[in-house]
TIROKOL-916242 format. One line per field, with one value per atom (N, C-alpha, C, O): residue number from 1; residue in one letter; y, x, z. Coordinates in nm, 4 decimals, always signed. Layout:
k = (NUM ...)
r = (A ...)
v = (Y ...)
u = (X ...)
w = (Z ...)
END
This chain:
k = (1 1 1 1 2 2 2 2 3 3 3 3 4 4 4 4 5 5 5 5 6 6 6 6 7 7 7 7 8 8 8 8 9 9 9 9 10 10 10 10 11 11 11 11 12 12 12 12 13 13 13 13 14 14 14 14 15 15 15 15 16 16 16 16 17 17 17 17 18 18 18 18 19 19 19 19 20 20 20 20 21 21 21 21 22 22 22 22 23 23 23 23 24 24 24 24 25 25 25 25 26 26 26 26 27 27 27 27 28 28 28 28 29 29 29 29 30 30 30 30 31 31 31 31 32 32 32 32 33 33 33 33 34 34 34 34 35 35 35 35 36 36 36 36 37 37 37 37 38 38 38 38 39 39 39 39 40 40 40 40 41 41 41 41 42 42 42 42 43 43 43 43 44 44 44 44 45 45 45 45 46 46 46 46 47 47 47 47 48 48 48 48 49 49 49 49 50 50 50 50 51 51 51 51 52 52 52 52 53 53 53 53 54 54 54 54 55 55 55 55 56 56 56 56 57 57 57 57 58 58 58 58 59 59 59 59 60 60 60 60 61 61 61 61 62 62 62 62 63 63 63 63 64 64 64 64 65 65 65 65 66 66 66 66 67 67 67 67 68 68 68 68 69 69 69 69 70 70 70 70 71 71 71 71 72 72 72 72 73 73 73 73 74 74 74 74 75 75 75 75 76 76 76 76 77 77 77 77 78 78 78 78 79 79 79 79 80 80 80 80 81 81 81 81 82 82 82 82 83 83 83 83 84 84 84 84 85 85 85 85 86 86 86 86 87 87 87 87 88 88 88 88 89 89 89 89 90 90 90 90 91 91 91 91 92 92 92 92 93 93 93 93 94 94 94 94 95 95 95 95 96 96 96 96 97 97 97 97 98 98 98 98 99 99 99 99 100 100 100 100 101 101 101 101 102 102 102 102 103 103 103 103 104 104 104 104 105 105 105 105 106 106 106 106 107 107 107 107 108 108 108 108 109 109 109 109 110 110 110 110 111 111 111 111 112 112 112 112 113 113 113 113 114 114 114 114 115 115 115 115 116 116 116 116 117 117 117 117 118 118 118 118 119 119 119 119 120 120 120 120 121 121 121 121 122 122 122 122 123 123 123 123 124 124 124 124 125 125 125 125 126 126 126 126 127 127 127 127 128 128 128 128 129 129 129 129 130 130 130 130 131 131 131 131 132 132 132 132 133 133 133 133 134 134 134 134 135 135 135 135 136 136 136 136 137 137 137 137 138 138 138 138)
r = (M M M M V V V V R R R R V V V V G G G G W W W W Q Q Q Q K K K K E E E E E E E E G G G G Y Y Y Y A A A A L L L L Y Y Y Y L L L L V V V V M M M M V V V V I I I I S S S S L L L L F F F F L L L L F F F F L L L L I I I I L L L L A A A A H H H H L L L L L L L L G G G G T T T T Y Y Y Y V V V V N N N N Q Q Q Q T T T T N N N N M M M M I I I I R R R R A A A A K K K K E E E E L L L L Q Q Q Q V V V V R R R R A A A A E E E E N N N N L L L L V V V V L L L L S S S S A A A A V V V V A A A A L L L L W W W W T T T T A A A A Q Q Q Q E E E E L L L L N N N N D D D D Q Q Q Q E E E E G G G G D D D D G G G G D D D D S S S S P P P P A A A A K K K K T T T T R R R R E E E E W W W W M M M M I I I I D D D D L L L L Q Q Q Q D D D D G G G G T T T T V V V V T T T T L L L L K K K K Q Q Q Q E E E E S S S S E E E E N N N N G G G G H H H H V V V V V V V V V V V V L L L L T T T T I I I I E E E E A A A A R R R R V V V V K K K K D D D D S S S S D D D D V V V V K K K K R R R R R R R R V V V V R R R R V V V V T T T T V V V V N N N N L L L L D D D D T T T T G G G G E E E E I I I I V V V V A A A A W W W W R R R R N N N N L L L L)
v = (-3.8707 -3.7729 -3.6440 -3.5785 -3.6102 -3.4901 -3.5058 -3.4099 -3.6264 -3.6542 -3.6251 -3.5731 -3.6569 -3.6335 -3.4851 -3.4435 -3.4044 -3.2600 -3.2004 -3.1125 -3.2516 -3.2022 -3.2411 -3.1627 -3.3598 -3.4032 -3.3163 -3.2847 -3.2783 -3.1936 -3.0553 -3.0003 -3.0005 -2.8703 -2.8787 -2.7850 -2.9895 -3.0076 -3.0143 -2.9624 -3.0765 -3.0832 -2.9444 -2.9124 -2.8617 -2.7248 -2.6431 -2.5651 -2.6612 -2.5889 -2.6298 -2.5452 -2.7606 -2.8084 -2.7529 -2.7108 -2.7534 -2.6984 -2.5498 -2.5032 -2.4756 -2.3333 -2.3080 -2.2171 -2.3874 -2.3744 -2.4022 -2.3313 -2.5034 -2.5366 -2.4253 -2.3907 -2.3695 -2.2616 -2.1383 -2.0759 -2.1035 -1.9870 -2.0122 -1.9218 -2.1333 -2.1663 -2.1577 -2.1060 -2.2080 -2.2002 -2.0545 -2.0147 -1.9763 -1.8347 -1.7642 -1.6866 -1.7903 -1.7302 -1.7780 -1.6998 -1.9041 -1.9566 -1.8876 -1.8527 -1.8675 -1.7979 -1.6533 -1.6030 -1.5876 -1.4501 -1.4480 -1.3632 -1.5394 -1.5461 -1.5766 -1.5157 -1.6690 -1.7019 -1.5815 -1.5547 -1.5094 -1.3904 -1.2831 -1.2218 -1.2611 -1.1624 -1.2012 -1.1155 -1.3276 -1.3746 -1.3574 -1.3118 -1.3938 -1.3760 -1.2301 -1.1962 -1.1435 -1.0000 -0.9477 -0.8678 -0.9919 -0.9490 -0.9909 -0.9105 -1.1151 -1.1642 -1.0868 -1.0476 -1.0647 -0.9913 -0.8478 -0.7999 -0.7794 -0.6426 -0.6371 -0.5448 -0.7342 -0.7389 -0.7551 -0.6889 -0.8425 -0.8618 -0.7370 -0.7021 -0.6702 -0.5486 -0.4373 -0.3628 -0.4261 -0.3236 -0.3535 -0.2623 -0.4796 -0.5181 -0.4866 -0.4350 -0.5178 -0.4890 -0.3385 -0.2942 -0.2611 -0.1152 -0.0600 +0.0317 -0.1156 -0.0723 -0.0980 -0.0136 -0.2128 -0.2438 -0.1501 -0.1106 -0.1148 -0.0193 +0.1175 +0.1831 +0.1601 +0.2892 +0.2859 +0.3834 +0.1750 +0.1623 +0.1697 +0.2299 +0.1086 +0.1146 +0.2581 +0.3028 +0.3298 +0.4701 +0.5527 +0.6374 +0.5279 +0.6007 +0.5699 +0.6580 +0.4464 +0.4118 +0.4916 +0.5432 +0.5012 +0.5761 +0.7236 +0.7824 +0.7821 +0.9235 +0.9468 +1.0484 +0.8545 +0.8668 +0.8603 +0.9354 +0.7705 +0.7578 +0.8849 +0.9305 +0.9418 +1.0668 +1.1781 +1.2559 +1.1855 +1.2892 +1.2709 +1.3676 +1.1477 +1.1221 +1.1520 +1.2134 +1.1089 +1.1332 +1.2822 +1.3311 +1.3550 +1.4999 +1.5712 +1.6608 +1.5317 +1.5933 +1.5671 +1.6565 +1.4451 +1.4116 +1.4935 +1.5437 +1.5067 +1.5848 +1.7318 +1.7932 +1.7880 +1.9287 +1.9482 +2.0510 +1.8505 +1.8562 +1.8505 +1.9232 +1.7638 +1.7535 +1.8823 +1.9216 +1.9487 +2.0737 +2.1851 +2.2704 +2.1842 +2.2866 +2.2577 +2.3442 +2.1365 +2.0979 +2.1735 +2.2630 +2.1353 +2.2073 +2.1658 +2.2236 +2.0677 +2.0336 +1.9255 +1.8746 +1.8865 +1.7818 +1.6471 +1.5714 +1.6191 +1.4890 +1.3860 +1.4229 +1.2583 +1.1558 +1.1523 +1.2190 +1.0734 +1.0642 +1.0274 +0.9485 +1.0870 +1.0657 +0.9226 +0.8618 +0.8707 +0.7350 +0.7376 +0.8295 +0.6383 +0.6313 +0.5392 +0.5397 +0.4597 +0.3662 +0.3603 +0.3534 +0.3631 +0.3591 +0.2511 +0.2231 +0.1916 +0.0970 +0.1424 +0.1513 +0.1712 +0.2244 +0.1235 +0.0827 +0.0838 -0.0084 +0.0734 +0.1280 +0.0811 +0.1558 +0.0587 -0.0624 +0.1117 +0.0277 -0.0567 -0.1731 +0.0001 -0.0711 -0.1549 -0.2347 -0.1389 -0.2163 -0.1621 -0.0852 -0.2046 -0.1680 -0.0900 -0.1227 +0.0130 +0.0964 +0.1005 +0.1189 +0.0829 +0.0943 +0.2142 +0.2228 +0.3061 +0.4235 +0.4131 +0.3779 +0.4434 +0.4493 +0.5835 +0.6218 +0.6548 +0.7837 +0.7570 +0.7119 +0.7853 +0.7566 +0.8645 +0.8341 +0.9902 +1.0989 +1.2264 +1.2400 +1.3194 +1.4489 +1.5556 +1.5563 +1.6453 +1.7563 +1.8861 +1.9334 +1.9431 +2.0653 +2.0369 +1.9644 +2.0940 +2.0743 +1.9871 +1.9912 +1.9083 +1.8156 +1.6735 +1.6424 +1.5882 +1.4518 +1.3546 +1.3749 +1.2481 +1.1434 +1.0220 +0.9717 +0.9751 +0.8602 +0.7484 +0.7736 +0.6247 +0.5084 +0.4485 +0.4170 +0.4331 +0.3893 +0.2618 +0.2530 +0.1628 +0.0382 +0.0172 +0.0107 +0.0068 -0.0135 -0.1505 -0.1898 -0.2232 -0.3545 -0.3486 -0.3169 -0.3798 -0.3778 -0.5069 -0.6156 -0.4929 -0.6106 -0.7054 -0.6627 -0.8330 -0.9392 -0.9426 -0.9794 -0.9046 -0.9131 -0.9171 -0.8992 -0.9409 -0.9435 -0.8099 -0.7996 -0.7090 -0.5800 -0.5092 -0.4937 -0.4672 -0.3990 -0.2794 -0.2906 -0.1672 -0.0457 +0.0101 +0.0290 +0.0369 +0.0955 +0.2239 +0.2280 +0.3288 +0.4583 +0.5246 +0.4934 +0.6162 +0.7029 +0.8446 +0.8945 +0.9087 +1.0408 +1.1389 +1.1092 +1.2563 +1.3652 +1.4701 +1.5197 +1.5042 +1.5962 +1.7182 +1.7059 +1.8369 +1.9611 +1.9844 +2.0001 +1.9867 +2.0000 +2.1404 +2.1579 +2.2411 +2.3782 +2.3952 +2.4587 +2.3380 +2.3568 +2.2330 +2.2426 +2.1171 +1.9920 +1.9392 +1.8457 +1.9972 +1.9563 +1.8372 +1.8196 +1.7571 +1.6478 +1.7086 +1.7580 +1.7044 +1.7637 +1.6670 +1.7063 +1.5391 +1.4383 +1.3085 +1.2795 +1.2296 +1.1025 +1.0059 +1.0321 +0.8947 +0.7980 +0.6577 +0.6145 +0.5881 +0.4507 +0.3575 +0.3722 +0.2629 +0.1671 +0.0316 -0.0635)
u = (-4.2931 -4.2912 -4.2213 -4.1533 -4.2386 -4.1749 -4.0231 -3.9499 -3.9799 -3.8374 -3.7810 -3.6700 -3.8539 -3.8076 -3.7932 -3.6977 -3.8860 -3.8786 -3.7547 -3.6890 -3.7242 -3.6047 -3.4782 -3.3834 -3.4756 -3.3585 -3.3420 -3.2296 -3.4509 -3.4449 -3.3900 -3.3054 -3.4378 -3.3900 -3.2448 -3.1678 -3.2070 -3.0671 -2.9780 -2.8664 -3.0256 -2.9502 -2.9292 -2.8194 -3.0336 -3.0215 -2.9268 -2.8463 -2.9367 -2.8491 -2.7032 -2.6138 -2.6803 -2.5447 -2.4913 -2.3760 -2.5747 -2.5372 -2.5042 -2.4047 -2.5859 -2.5641 -2.4343 -2.3586 -2.4087 -2.2849 -2.1644 -2.0642 -2.1718 -2.0598 -2.0365 -1.9217 -2.1426 -2.1279 -2.0669 -1.9770 -2.1149 -2.0604 -1.9144 -1.8315 -1.8821 -1.7431 -1.6522 -1.5408 -1.6992 -1.6210 -1.6003 -1.4905 -1.7062 -1.6976 -1.5963 -1.5139 -1.6019 -1.5061 -1.3634 -1.2690 -1.3474 -1.2152 -1.1600 -1.0421 -1.2437 -1.1993 -1.1601 -1.0613 -1.2375 -1.2026 -1.0698 -0.9849 -1.0510 -0.9260 -0.8072 -0.7011 -0.8236 -0.7164 -0.6843 -0.5676 -0.7871 -0.7651 -0.6889 -0.5958 -0.7283 -0.6588 -0.5140 -0.4257 -0.4888 -0.3527 -0.2697 -0.1555 -0.3265 -0.2554 -0.2258 -0.1174 -0.3222 -0.3019 -0.1924 -0.1087 -0.1924 -0.0896 +0.0499 +0.1431 +0.0641 +0.1944 +0.2381 +0.3542 +0.1463 +0.1789 +0.2215 +0.3213 +0.1478 +0.1830 +0.3177 +0.3960 +0.3446 +0.4729 +0.5887 +0.6916 +0.5714 +0.6758 +0.6942 +0.8068 +0.5855 +0.5957 +0.6657 +0.7456 +0.6361 +0.7009 +0.8502 +0.9326 +0.8849 +1.0270 +1.1005 +1.2123 +1.0374 +1.1001 +1.1178 +1.2213 +1.0188 +1.0289 +1.1370 +1.2100 +1.1474 +1.2517 +1.3903 +1.4791 +1.4090 +1.5382 +1.5680 +1.6829 +1.4667 +1.4867 +1.5271 +1.6149 +1.4634 +1.4970 +1.6392 +1.7132 +1.6773 +1.8149 +1.9154 +2.0217 +1.8827 +1.9715 +1.9823 +2.0912 +1.8705 +1.8733 +1.9594 +2.0372 +1.9453 +2.0263 +2.1750 +2.2590 +2.2075 +2.3475 +2.4016 +2.5133 +2.3222 +2.3650 +2.3865 +2.4885 +2.2905 +2.3030 +2.4199 +2.4888 +2.4425 +2.5571 +2.6883 +2.7817 +2.6943 +2.8161 +2.8419 +2.9558 +2.7371 +2.7537 +2.8020 +2.8900 +2.7445 +2.7856 +2.9322 +3.0083 +2.9711 +3.1103 +3.2055 +3.3101 +3.1699 +3.2554 +3.2690 +3.3792 +3.1568 +3.1599 +3.2444 +3.3223 +3.2293 +3.3101 +3.4582 +3.5406 +3.4927 +3.6327 +3.6859 +3.7982 +3.6051 +3.6480 +3.6670 +3.7663 +3.5720 +3.5847 +3.7048 +3.7721 +3.7322 +3.8492 +3.9770 +4.0725 +3.9790 +4.0964 +4.1181 +4.2324 +4.0096 +4.0225 +4.0803 +4.1540 +4.0466 +4.0975 +4.2409 +4.3071 +4.2893 +4.4251 +4.5294 +4.4983 +4.6539 +4.7648 +4.7908 +4.8775 +4.7180 +4.7300 +4.8312 +4.8312 +4.9182 +5.0157 +4.9699 +5.0492 +4.8380 +4.7867 +4.8182 +4.8394 +4.8220 +4.8497 +4.7409 +4.6381 +4.7659 +4.6702 +4.5318 +4.5182 +4.4295 +4.2921 +4.2488 +4.2751 +4.1831 +4.1294 +4.0019 +3.9213 +3.9821 +3.8635 +3.7566 +3.6427 +3.7929 +3.6970 +3.7160 +3.8280 +3.6017 +3.6039 +3.5089 +3.4069 +3.5443 +3.4545 +3.4423 +3.5409 +3.3180 +3.2925 +3.2070 +3.1014 +3.2528 +3.1762 +3.1075 +3.1727 +2.9754 +2.8957 +2.8196 +2.8232 +2.7518 +2.6816 +2.5724 +2.5549 +2.4988 +2.3881 +2.4302 +2.3507 +2.5530 +2.5949 +2.7215 +2.7958 +2.7444 +2.8652 +2.8280 +2.7313 +2.9059 +2.8812 +3.0077 +3.1180 +2.9897 +3.1004 +3.0736 +2.9677 +3.1684 +3.1568 +3.2604 +3.3755 +3.2203 +3.3136 +3.2969 +3.1867 +3.4081 +3.4030 +3.4120 +3.5151 +3.3034 +3.2959 +3.3644 +3.4469 +3.3308 +3.3913 +3.3912 +3.3180 +3.4751 +3.4830 +3.4974 +3.5942 +3.4003 +3.4023 +3.4037 +3.2992 +3.5210 +3.5312 +3.4982 +3.5703 +3.3902 +3.3498 +3.2257 +3.1562 +3.1975 +3.0847 +3.1403 +3.2139 +3.1042 +3.1555 +3.0389 +2.9353 +3.0569 +2.9554 +3.0041 +3.1139 +2.9214 +2.9544 +2.8539 +2.7346 +2.9030 +2.8151 +2.8280 +2.9379 +2.7135 +2.7133 +2.6317 +2.5200 +2.6889 +2.6172 +2.6189 +2.7249 +2.4987 +2.4848 +2.4252 +2.3275 +2.4846 +2.4338 +2.4034 +2.4899 +2.2783 +2.2356 +2.2811 +2.2670 +2.3368 +2.3841 +2.2690 +2.1558 +2.2996 +2.2056 +2.0803 +1.9730 +2.0929 +1.9789 +2.0327 +2.1520 +1.9421 +1.9786 +1.9511 +1.9630 +1.9150 +1.8790 +2.0046 +2.1033 +1.9965 +2.1083 +2.0504 +1.9444 +2.1178 +2.0697 +2.1824 +2.2935 +2.1540 +2.2541 +2.1989 +2.0864 +2.2797 +2.2399 +2.3601 +2.4754 +2.3300 +2.4322 +2.3988 +2.2892 +2.4942 +2.4729 +2.5709 +2.6893 +2.5193 +2.6039 +2.6099 +2.5067 +2.7324 +2.7526 +2.8299 +2.9290 +2.7831 +2.8540 +2.9500 +2.9069 +3.0799 +3.1798 +3.1858 +3.2296 +3.1430 +3.1450 +3.0457 +3.0760 +2.9268 +2.8210 +2.7967 +2.7369 +2.8421 +2.8161 +2.6763 +2.6327 +2.6045 +2.4677 +2.4648 +2.5532 +2.3613 +2.3360 +2.2612 +2.1494 +2.3234 +2.2648 +2.1685 +2.0611 +2.2082 +2.1230 +2.1325 +2.2331 +2.0233 +2.0136 +1.9409 +1.8278 +2.0049 +1.9392 +1.9555 +2.0664 +1.8440 +1.8467 +1.8966 +1.8599 +1.9795 +2.0325 +1.9702 +2.0016)
w = (+0.8451 +0.7400 +0.7845 +0.7055 +0.9078 +0.9589 +0.9497 +0.9252 +0.9695 +0.9653 +0.8267 +0.8156 +0.7224 +0.5854 +0.5586 +0.4930 +0.6079 +0.5894 +0.6535 +0.5976 +0.7749 +0.8422 +0.7667 +0.7607 +0.7097 +0.6333 +0.5093 +0.4700 +0.4489 +0.3309 +0.3692 +0.2987 +0.4794 +0.5247 +0.5704 +0.5494 +0.6324 +0.6714 +0.5475 +0.5487 +0.4430 +0.3176 +0.2585 +0.2132 +0.2587 +0.2092 +0.2965 +0.2457 +0.4260 +0.5183 +0.4967 +0.4952 +0.4800 +0.4552 +0.3227 +0.3143 +0.2216 +0.0909 +0.1049 +0.0494 +0.1778 +0.1987 +0.2761 +0.2422 +0.3788 +0.4557 +0.3670 +0.3761 +0.2815 +0.1921 +0.0900 +0.0620 +0.0348 -0.0629 +0.0029 -0.0534 +0.1206 +0.1909 +0.2298 +0.2191 +0.2747 +0.3096 +0.1878 +0.1966 +0.0743 -0.0491 -0.0895 -0.1284 -0.0798 -0.1128 -0.0224 -0.0708 +0.1075 +0.2012 +0.1743 +0.1854 +0.1395 +0.1054 -0.0186 -0.0223 -0.1204 -0.2414 -0.2124 -0.2659 -0.1281 -0.0905 -0.0162 -0.0437 +0.0766 +0.1523 +0.0605 +0.0749 -0.0323 -0.1273 -0.2153 -0.2437 -0.2585 -0.3399 -0.2612 -0.3134 -0.1372 -0.0542 -0.0295 -0.0327 -0.0053 +0.0159 -0.1112 -0.1053 -0.2252 -0.3522 -0.3809 -0.4282 -0.3522 -0.3727 -0.2807 -0.3229 -0.1557 -0.0608 -0.1078 -0.1052 -0.1502 -0.1975 -0.3213 -0.3325 -0.4133 -0.5354 -0.5033 -0.5570 -0.4171 -0.3802 -0.3084 -0.3307 -0.2235 -0.1532 -0.2524 -0.2394 -0.3502 -0.4511 -0.5369 -0.5722 -0.5702 -0.6505 -0.5734 -0.6301 -0.4449 -0.3623 -0.3502 -0.3564 -0.3330 -0.3236 -0.4538 -0.4516 -0.5671 -0.6968 -0.7167 -0.7665 -0.6785 -0.6914 -0.5997 -0.6374 -0.4792 -0.3869 -0.4457 -0.4340 -0.5082 -0.5695 -0.6866 -0.7064 -0.7635 -0.8736 -0.8202 -0.8763 -0.7126 -0.6522 -0.5970 -0.6100 -0.5360 -0.4856 -0.6001 -0.5851 -0.7152 -0.8314 -0.8835 -0.9194 -0.8879 -0.9301 -0.8352 -0.8790 -0.7052 -0.6072 -0.6238 -0.6055 -0.6580 -0.6844 -0.8024 -0.7975 -0.9080 -1.0271 -0.9914 -1.0273 -0.9212 -0.8849 -0.7895 -0.7996 -0.6981 -0.6074 -0.6847 -0.6567 -0.7814 -0.8623 -0.9426 -0.9518 -1.0006 -1.0761 -0.9835 -1.0202 -0.8633 -0.7682 -0.7273 -0.7231 -0.6975 -0.6584 -0.7732 -0.7527 -0.8937 -1.0094 -1.0371 -1.0624 -1.0324 -1.0580 -0.9522 -0.9848 -0.8266 -0.7211 -0.7443 -0.7254 -0.7851 -0.8120 -0.9295 -0.9249 -1.0343 -1.1514 -1.1157 -1.1547 -1.0418 -1.0026 -0.9109 -0.9180 -0.8249 -0.7382 -0.8220 -0.7947 -0.9245 -1.0118 -1.0903 -1.1135 -1.1317 -1.2069 -1.1210 -1.1703 -0.9921 -0.9011 -0.8578 -0.8004 -0.8851 -0.8444 -0.9238 -1.0023 -0.9014 -0.9639 -1.1082 -1.1738 -1.1585 -1.3000 -1.3298 -1.4419 -1.2367 -1.2659 -1.2086 -1.1528 -1.2241 -1.1819 -1.2893 -1.4048 -1.2545 -1.3544 -1.4612 -1.4499 -1.5644 -1.6755 -1.6218 -1.5283 -1.6836 -1.6355 -1.6558 -1.7596 -1.5566 -1.5634 -1.6457 -1.6315 -1.7316 -1.8160 -1.7593 -1.8061 -1.6580 -1.6012 -1.4497 -1.3991 -1.3788 -1.2336 -1.1862 -1.2493 -1.0748 -1.0091 -0.8649 -0.7918 -0.8254 -0.6916 -0.6167 -0.6648 -0.4993 -0.4154 -0.3070 -0.2179 -0.3157 -0.2189 -0.1293 -0.1509 -0.0300 +0.0664 +0.0007 +0.0367 -0.0948 -0.1593 -0.2791 -0.3287 -0.3269 -0.4425 -0.5047 -0.4437 -0.6291 -0.7011 -0.8266 -0.8954 -0.8549 -0.9718 -1.0562 -1.0048 -1.1870 -1.2817 -1.3719 -1.4342 -1.3790 -1.4658 -1.5764 -1.5509 -1.6983 -1.8106 -1.8780 -1.9172 -1.8910 -1.9595 -2.1090 -2.1590 -2.1799 -2.3229 -2.4048 -2.4909 -2.3787 -2.4552 -2.3735 -2.2754 -2.4164 -2.3509 -2.4583 -2.5343 -2.4636 -2.5594 -2.4802 -2.4357 -2.4628 -2.3835 -2.2387 -2.1702 -2.1935 -2.0541 -2.0425 -1.9411 -2.1457 -2.1428 -2.1548 -2.2485 -2.0594 -2.0552 -2.0632 -2.0000 -2.1421 -2.1532 -2.0755 -2.0994 -1.9820 -1.8981 -1.9224 -1.9393 -1.9241 -1.9217 -1.7829 -1.7371 -1.7162 -1.5775 -1.5652 -1.6162 -1.4966 -1.4681 -1.3175 -1.2552 -1.2601 -1.1157 -1.0900 -1.1537 -0.9962 -0.9543 -0.8051 -0.7235 -0.7714 -0.6315 -0.5652 -0.6213 -0.4428 -0.3697 -0.3382 -0.3154 -0.3374 -0.3002 -0.3865 -0.3386 -0.5130 -0.6053 -0.7487 -0.7729 -0.8415 -0.9830 -1.0511 -1.1732 -0.9752 -1.0323 -1.0814 -1.0094 -1.2066 -1.2702 -1.3456 -1.4071 -1.3415 -1.4071 -1.4905 -1.4411 -1.6192 -1.7094 -1.7677 -1.8174 -1.7610 -1.8160 -1.8830 -1.8533 -1.9735 -2.0329 -1.9898 -2.0155 -1.9241 -1.8661 -1.9284 -1.9447 -1.9629 -2.0104 -1.9007 -1.8555 -1.8577 -1.7451 -1.7930 -1.8649 -1.7522 -1.7792 -1.6636 -1.5494 -1.6923 -1.5857 -1.5285 -1.4148 -1.6037 -1.5508 -1.4372 -1.3362 -1.4541 -1.3543 -1.2691 -1.1619 -1.3151 -1.2444 -1.2702 -1.2031 -1.3666 -1.3962 -1.4915 -1.5754 -1.4759 -1.5709 -1.6893 -1.6745 -1.8062 -1.9260 -1.9933 -2.0387 -1.9994 -2.0643 -1.9869 -1.9222 -1.9949 -1.9232 -2.0152 -2.0561 -2.0478 -2.1356 -2.0779 -2.0463 -2.0650 -2.0156 -2.1255 -2.2420 -2.0878 -2.1849 -2.1624 -2.2341)
END
């Protein structure tokens, strides 16, 4: 009879060990899933930030070129309406949409290298000050 009692307690102990093991496995799986998800979210955010930096770099380069052209002697060739700039993090395409006095509207598309991340914005730049007057995501 004593033997039966021990078997019953061994059964409860085995059941308890299995429940605790399952619980620990679920916690471990949840932590692993959370880690993978957070890693992917951080990578996606990093690519978005790189795309934003490409856009801002393109605006800075374009504005510097325009201000340099304005300070020139004035006999430069006809103004280009579209530029393609290859930077370290990716490629940027600028299109000059319109120019009203000293305010220029640019459409900018940035593509980050080695990814599918693409950023399109419409930027209005004041050529007198070099300031961004308006920024609209497309």
